[in-house]
Structures are given as structure tokens and as C-alpha cells.
C-alpha positions as CSV (number, residue, x, y, z in Angstrom):
1,M,119.6,69.0,43.2
2,R,120.3,67.2,40.1
3,E,118.3,67.2,36.8
4,L,116.6,64.0,35.5
5,E,115.8,62.4,32.2
6,W,113.6,59.6,32.9
7,T,112.7,56.7,30.9
8,S,109.7,54.1,31.0
9,S,110.2,51.8,33.7
10,S,108.5,48.1,33.4
11,D,107.8,48.0,37.0
12,T,104.7,50.5,36.5
13,P,101.8,49.5,34.8
14,A,101.1,50.6,31.3
15,R,98.0,52.5,32.5
16,T,98.9,53.3,35.8
17,R,95.7,53.7,38.7
18,L,96.4,56.9,40.5
19,A,94.3,57.8,43.3
20,I,94.4,61.8,44.3
21,V,93.2,62.5,48.0
22,G,92.7,66.1,48.6
23,R,90.1,68.3,47.2
24,G,91.5,71.8,46.9
25,R,93.1,73.6,44.1
26,L,96.1,71.5,43.5
27,G,94.4,68.0,43.8
28,T,91.8,69.3,41.3
29,A,94.2,70.6,38.8
30,L,96.5,67.6,39.1
31,A,93.3,65.1,38.6
32,G,92.4,66.8,35.4
33,A,96.1,67.2,33.9
34,L,97.1,63.6,34.9
35,S,93.5,62.1,33.4
36,Q,94.3,63.9,30.1
37,A,97.7,62.5,30.0
38,G,96.2,58.9,30.2
39,Y,96.5,58.0,33.8
40,D,93.3,56.0,35.4
41,V,92.7,58.7,38.2
42,S,90.3,58.4,41.1
43,G,89.6,61.6,42.9
44,P,90.1,64.0,43.9
45,M,89.0,62.2,47.2
46,G,88.3,63.4,50.6
47,R,90.9,63.2,53.2
48,G,90.7,59.9,55.1
49,A,90.6,57.9,51.8
50,D,92.4,54.7,51.8
51,G,93.6,54.5,48.2
52,R,92.5,50.9,47.9
53,G,92.8,49.3,44.4
54,A,95.1,51.9,43.3
55,D,98.8,51.3,42.3
56,A,100.0,54.6,43.4
57,V,98.2,57.3,45.6
58,L,99.1,61.1,45.5
59,L,98.5,63.3,48.9
60,C,97.4,66.7,47.9
61,V,96.7,68.1,51.5
62,P,98.3,70.5,53.6
63,D,101.6,69.7,55.2
64,A,100.2,69.1,58.9
65,E,97.8,66.6,57.4
66,I,100.1,64.5,55.3
67,A,100.9,62.1,58.2
68,P,97.5,61.7,59.3
69,A,96.5,61.1,55.8
70,A,99.1,58.7,55.0
71,S,98.2,56.6,58.1
72,H,94.7,56.1,56.3
73,V,96.4,54.5,53.2
74,A,96.4,50.7,52.7
75,P,100.0,49.0,52.4
76,G,100.8,48.4,48.8
77,P,100.6,51.2,46.4
78,L,103.1,53.9,46.1
79,L,102.5,56.8,48.3
80,G,103.5,60.1,47.3
81,H,102.8,63.7,48.4
82,C,103.0,67.5,46.6
83,S,104.9,69.4,49.5
84,G,108.3,71.0,48.8
85,A,108.9,71.2,52.2
86,T,107.7,68.1,54.1
87,G,110.3,64.8,54.0
88,L,109.5,61.5,52.8
89,G,109.5,60.4,56.6
90,E,106.2,61.3,56.9
91,L,105.1,58.6,54.7
92,T,106.6,56.0,56.4
93,P,106.3,52.9,56.4
94,H,105.1,53.3,52.7
95,E,107.4,53.3,49.7
96,G,107.4,57.1,49.3
97,F,107.9,59.7,46.9
98,S,107.2,63.5,46.6
99,L,106.2,65.7,43.4
100,H,106.3,69.3,44.3
101,P,105.2,71.5,41.0
102,L,107.5,74.8,40.9
103,M,104.3,76.4,40.0
104,T,101.5,78.6,41.8
105,V,98.2,77.4,41.3
106,T,95.0,79.6,41.4
107,A,91.5,79.0,41.4
108,E,91.4,79.0,37.9
109,G,93.9,76.1,37.9
110,A,97.6,75.9,36.7
111,E,99.3,75.5,33.3
112,F,102.1,72.5,34.3
113,A,103.8,72.1,31.0
114,G,107.3,74.1,31.2
115,A,107.4,74.3,34.6
116,G,109.9,72.9,37.2
117,A,109.3,70.0,39.6
118,A,111.0,68.8,42.6
119,I,111.0,65.2,43.1
120,A,112.4,62.6,45.5
121,G,111.9,59.0,46.4
122,T,112.6,56.3,49.2
123,T,113.4,53.9,46.5
124,P,114.7,53.8,42.9
125,R,111.1,52.7,41.7
126,A,109.2,55.7,43.7
127,L,111.9,58.1,42.4
128,A,111.4,56.8,38.8
129,F,107.6,57.2,39.2
130,A,107.7,60.7,40.4
131,A,110.0,61.3,37.3
132,E,107.3,59.7,35.2
133,L,104.7,62.1,36.6
134,A,106.6,65.2,36.1
135,E,107.3,64.3,32.7
136,A,103.7,63.4,31.8
137,L,102.7,66.7,32.8
138,G,105.6,68.4,30.6
139,M,107.4,69.2,33.5
140,Q,111.3,69.5,34.1
141,A,112.2,67.2,37.1
142,V,114.8,67.9,39.5
143,E,115.7,65.7,42.4
144,V,115.9,67.6,45.8
145,A,117.9,66.0,48.5
146,E,116.1,65.6,51.9
147,P,118.4,68.1,53.5
148,D,118.1,70.6,50.9
149,R,114.5,70.9,50.9
150,G,114.4,74.0,53.5
151,A,116.5,76.0,51.1
152,Y,114.6,74.8,47.7
153,H,111.2,75.7,49.2
154,A,112.8,78.9,50.5
155,A,113.5,79.8,47.2
156,A,110.3,79.1,46.0
157,S,108.5,81.0,48.4
158,I,110.8,84.0,47.8
159,A,110.3,83.6,43.8
160,S,106.4,83.6,44.2
161,N,104.9,84.4,47.4
162,F,107.2,87.4,48.5
163,L,107.0,88.6,44.8
164,V,103.4,88.9,45.2
165,T,104.0,90.8,48.7
166,L,106.5,93.2,47.0
167,E,103.9,93.9,44.2
168,A,101.1,94.6,46.9
169,A,103.5,97.4,48.4
170,A,104.2,98.6,45.0
171,G,100.5,98.7,44.6
172,R,99.9,100.7,47.7
173,V,102.5,103.3,47.2
174,A,101.4,103.7,43.5
175,A,98.0,104.2,44.5
176,A,99.1,107.1,46.5
177,A,100.0,108.6,43.4
178,G,97.1,107.7,41.3
179,V,98.4,104.8,39.7
180,Q,96.7,101.7,39.3
181,R,97.8,98.2,39.5
182,E,97.1,97.5,36.0
183,Q,99.5,100.2,35.1
184,L,102.3,98.5,36.9
185,V,101.9,95.1,35.3
186,P,103.8,95.6,32.0
187,L,106.6,96.8,34.2
188,V,106.5,93.6,36.3
189,R,106.3,91.4,33.4
190,A,109.1,92.9,31.5
191,T,111.3,92.7,34.7
192,V,110.5,89.0,35.6
193,D,111.2,88.4,31.4
194,N,114.7,90.4,31.7
195,W,115.3,88.3,34.7
196,A,114.8,85.0,32.8
197,R,116.3,86.1,29.6
198,L,119.6,87.9,30.7
199,G,120.1,86.9,34.5
200,P,119.8,89.1,37.4
201,E,123.3,90.6,37.2
202,R,122.2,92.2,33.8
203,A,118.3,92.6,34.4
204,L,119.0,94.9,37.4
205,T,118.4,98.4,36.6
206,G,117.3,101.5,38.8
207,P,118.5,104.0,41.0
208,V,120.3,101.5,43.2
209,A,122.4,100.1,40.6
210,R,123.1,103.3,39.3
211,G,124.4,104.7,42.6
212,D,121.6,107.5,42.8
213,E,121.5,107.8,46.1
214,V,119.5,111.5,45.8
215,T,116.7,109.6,44.2
216,I,116.8,106.9,46.8
217,V,116.6,109.3,49.6
218,R,113.7,110.8,48.0
219,Q,111.7,107.7,47.3
220,R,112.3,106.7,50.8
221,A,110.9,110.0,52.1
222,A,107.6,109.4,49.7
223,V,107.4,105.8,51.1
224,E,107.4,106.9,54.7
225,D,105.0,109.8,53.9
226,V,102.1,107.4,52.1
227,A,102.7,104.0,53.8
228,P,105.1,104.4,56.8
229,D,104.8,100.7,57.6
230,L,106.5,100.0,54.3
231,T,109.4,101.8,55.2
232,P,111.6,99.2,57.2
233,L,110.9,96.8,54.1
234,F,112.3,99.6,51.7
235,D,115.1,100.1,53.7
236,E,116.0,96.3,53.5
237,L,115.4,96.0,49.9
238,V,117.8,99.0,49.4
239,S,120.3,97.5,51.4
240,A,119.8,94.1,49.7
241,T,120.0,95.6,46.3
242,R,123.1,97.8,47.3
243,A,124.9,94.5,48.2
244,F,123.9,92.6,45.2
245,A,124.9,95.6,43.0
246,A,128.3,95.6,44.4
247,A,128.7,92.0,43.9
248,R,127.6,91.6,40.3
249,D,129.6,90.0,37.7
250,P,132.0,92.5,35.8
251,S,130.4,91.2,32.6
252,G,127.1,92.9,33.6
253,T,125.7,95.7,31.5
254,D,125.2,98.5,34.1
255,T,128.6,98.6,36.4
256,R,128.2,102.4,37.6
257,A,127.8,101.5,41.0
258,T,129.7,98.5,41.4
259,G,133.2,99.1,40.4
260,A,133.3,96.8,37.7
261,R,135.4,96.4,34.3
262,D,139.1,97.5,35.2
263,G,138.4,100.0,38.1
264,Y,135.6,102.0,40.0
265,A,133.4,103.7,37.5
266,G,132.1,106.2,40.0
267,D,129.1,108.4,38.4
268,G,130.4,108.4,35.1
269,S,132.6,111.6,35.3
270,A,135.8,111.9,33.2
271,G,137.8,112.3,36.5
272,D,137.1,109.1,37.9
273,R,140.5,107.1,38.9
274,P,140.7,103.4,39.0
275,R,140.1,101.6,42.3
276,P,143.1,99.7,43.6
277,G,142.1,96.1,43.6
278,G,139.5,96.3,41.3
279,P,135.8,95.6,41.9
280,A,136.6,93.1,44.7
281,G,134.8,95.3,47.0
282,M,135.4,97.2,50.6
283,N,137.7,95.9,53.4
284,V,136.0,96.9,56.7
285,I,139.2,97.4,59.1
286,G,139.2,97.7,62.9
287,T,142.5,98.3,64.0
288,V,145.3,101.1,63.3
289,A,147.9,98.3,62.9
290,E,145.8,96.7,59.9
291,L,145.0,100.0,58.5
292,R,148.5,101.0,58.0
293,A,149.5,97.9,56.7
294,E,146.8,97.9,54.1
295,L,147.7,101.8,53.1
296,L,151.5,100.9,52.8
297,E,151.7,99.8,49.3
298,P,149.4,102.4,48.1
299,R,151.3,105.3,49.8
300,R,154.7,103.8,48.4
301,A,153.2,103.8,45.1
302,G,152.5,107.2,45.3
303,R,148.7,106.8,45.0
304,R,146.5,109.9,46.4
305,I,144.9,108.8,49.4
306,G,141.6,110.6,50.6
307,L,139.8,110.1,53.9
308,V,136.2,110.9,54.7
309,P,135.8,111.1,58.4
310,T,132.4,110.2,59.8
311,M,130.5,109.2,62.9
312,G,128.2,106.9,60.7
313,A,124.5,106.9,60.1
314,F,125.0,107.9,56.5
315,H,123.0,110.2,54.5
316,E,123.4,111.7,51.1
317,G,125.6,114.3,52.6
318,H,128.0,111.8,53.6
319,L,127.6,110.1,50.2
320,S,128.4,113.0,48.3
321,L,131.6,113.3,50.5
322,M,132.6,109.8,49.6
323,R,131.8,110.3,45.9
324,R,134.0,113.5,45.7
325,A,136.8,111.8,47.6
326,R,136.3,108.6,44.8
327,R,136.5,111.4,41.8
328,D,139.7,113.0,43.3
329,C,141.7,110.0,44.9
330,D,143.3,106.9,43.9
331,V,142.3,105.2,47.4
332,V,139.2,106.2,49.6
333,V,139.1,105.5,53.2
334,V,136.3,106.6,55.4
335,S,136.2,106.2,59.1
336,L,133.3,105.4,61.1
337,F,133.5,106.2,64.7
338,V,130.9,107.9,67.1
339,N,133.4,109.8,69.2
340,P,132.5,110.1,73.0
341,A,134.9,112.7,73.4
342,Q,132.8,115.5,71.5
343,F,129.5,114.9,73.3
344,N,128.6,116.8,76.4
345,D,125.6,114.8,77.4
346,A,125.8,111.2,77.8
347,G,122.2,110.7,76.6
348,D,123.0,112.4,73.3
349,L,125.6,110.0,72.9
350,D,123.5,107.0,73.5
351,A,120.9,108.7,71.4
352,Y,123.1,108.9,68.2
353,P,121.8,106.8,65.7
354,R,123.9,103.7,64.6
355,D,123.5,101.3,62.0
356,P,127.0,100.0,60.8
357,D,125.8,97.3,58.3
358,H,123.5,99.6,56.6
359,D,126.8,102.2,56.4
360,A,128.8,99.6,55.1
361,A,126.4,98.7,52.6
362,L,126.1,102.6,51.5
363,A,129.9,103.2,51.5
364,A,130.4,99.8,49.3
365,G,127.9,101.3,47.0
366,V,129.7,104.4,46.5
367,G,133.1,102.6,45.8
368,V,134.9,103.2,49.2
369,D,138.1,101.0,49.4
370,Y,138.6,100.8,53.1
371,L,135.7,101.5,56.0
372,F,137.7,102.0,59.2
373,A,135.3,101.3,62.2
374,P,137.8,101.1,65.2
375,S,136.2,100.4,68.9
376,V,136.6,103.3,71.4
377,D,139.4,101.2,73.0
378,E,141.4,101.4,69.8
379,V,140.9,104.8,69.7
380,Y,141.3,105.7,73.3
381,P,143.3,102.9,74.8
382,S,143.8,102.7,78.8
383,G,145.8,105.6,80.0
384,F,144.9,108.1,77.3
385,A,145.6,111.4,78.4
386,T,146.4,113.8,75.3
387,E,144.1,116.6,74.1
388,V,144.4,118.7,71.2
389,S,142.9,122.1,71.6
390,V,142.5,124.9,69.2
391,A,141.7,128.6,69.9
392,G,140.7,131.3,68.3
393,V,137.4,129.9,66.2
394,T,136.3,127.5,68.9
395,E,135.0,129.8,71.6
396,P,132.1,131.6,69.6
397,L,128.8,130.0,68.4
398,E,128.9,126.0,68.8
399,G,131.7,126.7,71.3
400,A,129.5,129.0,73.2
401,H,126.4,126.5,73.7
402,R,128.5,123.2,73.6
403,G,131.3,124.1,75.5
404,R,135.1,124.2,74.3
405,A,135.1,120.7,75.4
406,H,133.0,119.7,72.4
407,F,135.9,121.0,69.7
408,D,138.8,119.7,71.9
409,G,137.1,116.4,71.1
410,V,136.8,116.9,67.5
411,T,140.2,118.1,67.2
412,T,141.7,115.3,69.1
413,I,140.1,112.6,67.3
414,V,140.8,114.3,64.0
415,T,144.2,114.5,64.8
416,K,144.6,110.7,65.6
417,L,142.8,109.9,62.5
418,F,145.2,111.9,60.3
419,N,147.8,110.2,62.0
420,M,146.4,106.8,61.7
421,V,145.4,107.1,57.9
422,G,148.2,109.6,56.6
423,P,145.6,111.0,53.9
424,D,146.7,113.4,51.3
425,V,143.4,115.2,51.5
426,A,140.2,115.1,53.8
427,Y,136.7,115.9,52.9
428,F,134.4,117.7,55.5
429,G,131.1,119.1,54.9
430,Q,130.1,122.8,54.6
431,K,127.0,122.1,56.7
432,D,129.4,121.8,60.1
433,A,131.0,125.3,58.9
434,Q,132.7,125.8,62.1
435,Q,133.9,122.7,62.5
436,A,135.5,123.0,59.1
437,A,137.2,126.1,60.1
438,V,138.6,124.8,63.3
439,I,140.2,122.0,61.2
440,R,141.6,124.3,58.9
441,R,143.4,125.9,61.4
442,L,144.6,122.9,63.1
443,V,146.2,121.7,59.8
444,R,147.9,125.2,59.4
445,D,148.9,125.7,63.0
446,L,150.4,122.0,63.5
447,D,151.8,121.9,59.7
448,I,149.9,118.7,59.3
449,P,150.2,117.5,55.6
450,V,146.9,117.3,54.4
451,A,144.5,119.3,52.0
452,I,141.1,120.1,53.6
453,E,138.4,120.0,51.2
454,V,135.1,121.4,52.2
455,C,132.1,120.2,49.7
456,P,128.7,122.1,49.8
457,T,125.9,121.3,52.1
458,V,123.4,118.6,50.7
459,R,119.9,119.5,51.1
460,E,116.4,117.9,51.0
461,A,114.5,119.1,48.0
462,D,112.7,121.3,50.6
463,G,115.9,122.9,51.8
464,L,116.6,121.4,55.2
465,A,119.8,120.5,55.3
466,M,120.6,116.4,55.7
467,S,121.9,115.6,58.7
468,S,121.5,112.3,61.0
469,R,119.5,114.1,63.7
470,N,116.6,114.8,61.2
471,M,115.4,111.4,62.1
472,H,114.3,112.1,65.4
473,L,111.9,114.8,64.1
474,S,108.3,114.2,64.0
475,P,106.3,114.8,60.8
476,A,105.1,118.3,61.9
477,D,108.4,119.5,63.1
478,R,110.2,118.1,60.1
479,V,108.1,120.7,58.3
480,R,108.6,123.5,60.5
481,A,112.6,122.7,60.2
482,T,112.5,123.7,56.7
483,A,112.4,127.6,58.3
484,L,116.0,127.4,59.1
485,H,117.1,127.3,55.5
486,R,114.2,130.1,54.5
487,A,115.8,131.8,57.3
488,L,119.5,131.6,55.9
489,R,118.1,132.3,52.5
490,A,116.3,135.5,53.7
491,A,119.4,136.9,55.2
492,Q,121.0,136.1,51.8
493,D,118.3,137.7,49.9
494,A,118.7,140.9,52.0
495,V,122.5,141.3,51.2
496,S,121.9,140.3,47.6
497,A,119.6,143.4,47.6
498,G,122.0,145.6,48.7
499,E,122.0,145.3,52.5
500,R,125.2,145.6,54.5
501,D,123.8,146.0,57.6
502,P,124.5,142.5,59.5
503,G,121.8,143.3,62.2
504,A,119.0,144.1,59.6
505,A,119.9,141.0,57.8
506,R,119.9,139.1,61.0
507,E,116.3,140.4,61.5
508,R,115.1,138.9,58.1
509,A,116.3,135.7,59.3
510,L,114.7,136.0,62.7
511,A,111.3,136.5,60.9
512,E,111.1,133.6,59.3
513,L,111.9,131.5,62.4
514,T,109.4,133.5,64.5
515,A,106.7,132.7,62.0
516,V,106.8,128.8,62.6
517,S,107.4,129.6,66.5
518,I,111.2,128.7,66.5
519,E,113.4,130.6,69.1
520,P,117.1,130.0,67.8
521,E,120.0,129.5,69.9
522,Y,121.9,131.8,67.8
523,V,121.5,133.8,64.5
524,E,124.4,135.4,63.5
525,L,126.4,136.9,60.1
526,V,130.3,136.3,61.0
527,S,133.4,136.5,59.0
528,A,134.0,133.3,56.8
529,D,137.7,133.1,57.9
530,T,137.6,133.9,61.7
531,L,133.8,133.3,62.7
532,A,133.7,136.8,64.5
533,P,131.0,139.0,64.1
534,V,131.2,141.6,61.5
535,D,130.1,145.3,62.0
536,R,129.5,145.9,58.2
537,I,129.0,143.2,55.2
538,A,132.0,144.0,53.1
539,G,133.7,140.6,52.2
540,D,132.5,137.0,52.4
541,V,130.5,136.4,55.3
542,L,128.6,133.4,56.9
543,A,125.1,133.5,57.9
544,V,124.9,130.7,60.8
545,L,122.4,129.5,63.1
546,A,121.3,126.9,65.5
547,A,117.8,125.8,66.9
548,V,116.2,123.2,69.0
549,V,113.1,122.0,66.7
550,G,110.6,119.7,68.6
551,G,113.5,118.5,71.1
552,T,116.0,118.0,68.3
553,R,119.1,120.3,68.0
554,L,119.8,121.5,64.4
555,I,122.5,123.8,62.9
556,D,122.7,125.3,59.2
557,N,124.6,128.1,57.4
558,Q,124.7,130.0,54.3
559,P,128.1,131.2,52.6
560,I,127.0,134.9,51.3
561,Q,129.0,137.4,49.0
562,P,127.9,141.0,48.9
563,N,127.4,140.9,45.3
564,G,124.7,138.2,45.8
565,G,126.6,135.1,45.2
566,T,127.4,132.8,47.5
567,G,130.8,132.3,49.2
568,R,133.4,129.6,49.2
569,P,131.8,126.2,50.1
């Protein structure tokens, strides 16, 4: 596109006779505005007018009717249309031009002055006339080449039509909270004004720009509750906004979610360390060789490397581990691998949620340096026959219900990841307490030089532990599932009140589950170190449970101290 400065041409009469065909909003508005600008305007005329006696004819008809309308126009006058998407070929054999006001036209009309106008012409004279009309209306003309029409018109739709759709969606959600459309108008106007004055990089604000994933999760839950059909739209907007925030120019005012300036800014805490490579973004790697090559220099330079092993379907629990790693480490690696070796049921493996593009956007948004996403063949090549097995802490609880092979799959993949990445520290969540205990034993027994950090469970506002499996819960089962956390808190409250009999504390937990007809696979109070059942509560213990709620298997736990506090994370 190129901006034009037009000067009057002697090829057009001093008072051009202009016929406008099309009695819709645009034709009516242009007829009035061009008459006021001094043109001798006929119309707007009905479709089928031949424009005889005019110096130029302007078609203000729907795109599909441009060619039929053009066929009725007598040879001689310049012939134009007002479409942004339709090419000039529809005007053949006339000397053609187009004038597309970059402005919405409603039943109340339009204010053309100050707006942009896309113009084109099949000849210099036709192009100059289109520029003349734009100038007469007070618009800024921009020539759009024929191959660029699609991009231009898509941009116009996004900027206007789609914006209205977004505001309609916002109005629906707001109405559920008792907020009227009129009360959103100042916010919309201020946002558009900031975008116009400051540019998109500096105008972007809000929880996605801040990296406030907890708020985003809560917002999504609210949208899903009051307008579930808008949830996919919300997800796409969050994903696109994350990508935009991550790519913003470092000169933008809000860089907390982008890693701008000289390094990653994390959540603003004093312990944040710079990101190697600055704000350029996250590298997605699929092979061990490439990963080792990327980490060679940071390792030689003595930089602290952190690993967050995951199976994807990221939620705030995963992101909290990544943010912790970002604060602690110079280089952050997140592995994304759905490990088939730890699934006993092929159907469970197939049903495991996968959204790698969304996961990548989330990881980039919190400042991850490398997303390691290998294929199954990369991890388990042909002929693979080695298994890592840990005894002593794998047999009870999950081991008893999912089988020893489950933990063998976990310890094998974690050992491989430690060898692939060579991290100084690895981060796991307290929600998988038994898995964390198994990994600690693995590292201790095999002298693997990696520190294991277990971070607190992240919960929804109602206490449900965040899990990739939660998305499989129906709305009713989602409510019932909150009983798991209540059960654990009941056991903790009993111990805090002086109860030292694990059986009695367990009965308190069972009562919460029974109240909502949940029959657990297990509810136990076990040693925080060995996971063995305790006869008396005298030191740190874990209240652990597993239950199937509406076909979805969930686990949870709560560290408990006899003095009423919570144990180590």
C-alpha cells in the first residue's frame, strides 16, 4: 500500500457529473457528502441504472452485484465500486476505479472526514479520480494493489466487524454479573484511544500481559459457567494475546510477561535472574542432540539449569513450577512428553489431553527458555529394553491401585530426562506426593547430581487441586470433587484439635466423601518420608486419598503436622 497526495487533474471537468448507483446506507451517505463537496450528483439510483450523461458512475452495491450492475452502465464514463475485497476486473471493459472508505456506515450515516480510504484504478486517470473523491470527502487515500486486497479487507474486518463481535461477547458475560453494556463503553473507548495514541505494544494491559495465570484461569471458569459457547473464543484470545505479549518490543511499558529489557522480569520479585538470550523467545526442541548442544554453553558458563518435567495440558499448577524455576535458575527447560510407559490403560493414554500449541504459548509467557518436546521414538528408540525400578515407596497407595509398572514408567522417563538435560535442580508438584517421594529416593539411591524441589499444590478457589484431568468432570461432578479437599482438611483439623489416632482422623475425612456419595479407592494417613501407614500421629504425616468422581480418577494429599501446621511442601 502507498499513501497518495493528489493534485487536481485537467482531465476531469471542474464540476464532475457523478451518478451513484445503490440506495443502501453507503450510497445514500456518499451522495449527500459528495453533493456538499460540490459534485453534481445524480442518485442514489436503483440497480440497473445505466449512468448515461454522467462523467463517472460509482456503484455502491453488494460485492456479488458489482459485475451485473457494471454490465448495465453505458460505455464512456469512469466506473467505480466501493468494495474493499472485490478487484477491478469486475468492471471490465470500463475504465475502472475503486474507493473503499475505511469507515463503518450505519443507518445514521457516516463521518468520512479523517478516515482512511483504499483506492485503486485501472488507469492513471481512474486512480487520480478515486484520489480526488477521497480528498473531497476529507479522507486519507491509500493505494491498495490488487494482490493485497484480501489482506487489507481482512484487517478492516478484524478492526471493525470482529471488534463488535468481541464487545457483544463481553456484554453477554458482563450481563451475568449485573453490568450493563453502557458501563463497558468508557473502557472500550479508552482502550481504542490508547491503541491509537500509544500503539498496541504499549496499550496492552491486563492479566495476560502481567502473566497473572491464576486470574486467567478464574476468568475462564467464569466464562465457561455463564456463557460456555464463548469458552473457545476466550481460549483463542488468551493464546493470541500471550503470543503478542511475548513478542512485544522491549520499549513497551509493560514487560513483566515478555522478558523484555535486559532479561526476564518474571513476577517482579527481587530474586528473578536474567534470561540467557534476552527476550527473543522460547526455543522448541525435539531431539536430545539439539538440546544438549543448546545447553552446552550455559553449562560451561556455570549457569544454573532448572528442569520442569511435564506431560503437557498445562494449567496453573504447571505454570507455578515454571515460575519457581524462572526465579531460581538462569536457564529453564520444560519437558513436554506424554509418557506411554506409565499408562496401564491404552484408553487412558489416548484420552490424555494434548494441546501442544497452547502449552507452548503458556510456557513462553512465563519465560521458559527451552521447551523440550521429543517424539516417542526419540525417547524410546527401536530396541529400547532398559527399565529403572525403585522399591520401598512404590508399592503402597498408587502402586497398589495402578500397579508397580506405573512407577517404573515414571522413574525410567525421569532418569532419562535427567540424563538428557543434566539439570542442577528439578521441580515437581506436591499434588503427586508419592511420585515426589519416589523421585527423591531415585536420586538418592543412584547418586544423581540434581536437587529436587517439591512445590505446593495449586488449588482452585474452591479447594480442588488443579489437574489436567479436571476438564473431564461434568459441572455436577466438578462440584462433588471439591469434597476431596474438604476431606483432607477434615483430617488436618482433627489432628490440629489434638487427635493422634490416624484411624479417627481418617473417619473424619471419609465422612466428607460419604456426604456426596464418593467412595474412595483409598484414604490414608502415612509417613511423609516412607509413605508407610502410621500407628500414631507423632511427626510429619501425609493425608492422602484417591477417588473416581464421575468416571474421572483424582488424587490429592495434605501434609500435616501434629501442632496444627502443615508439613513440608
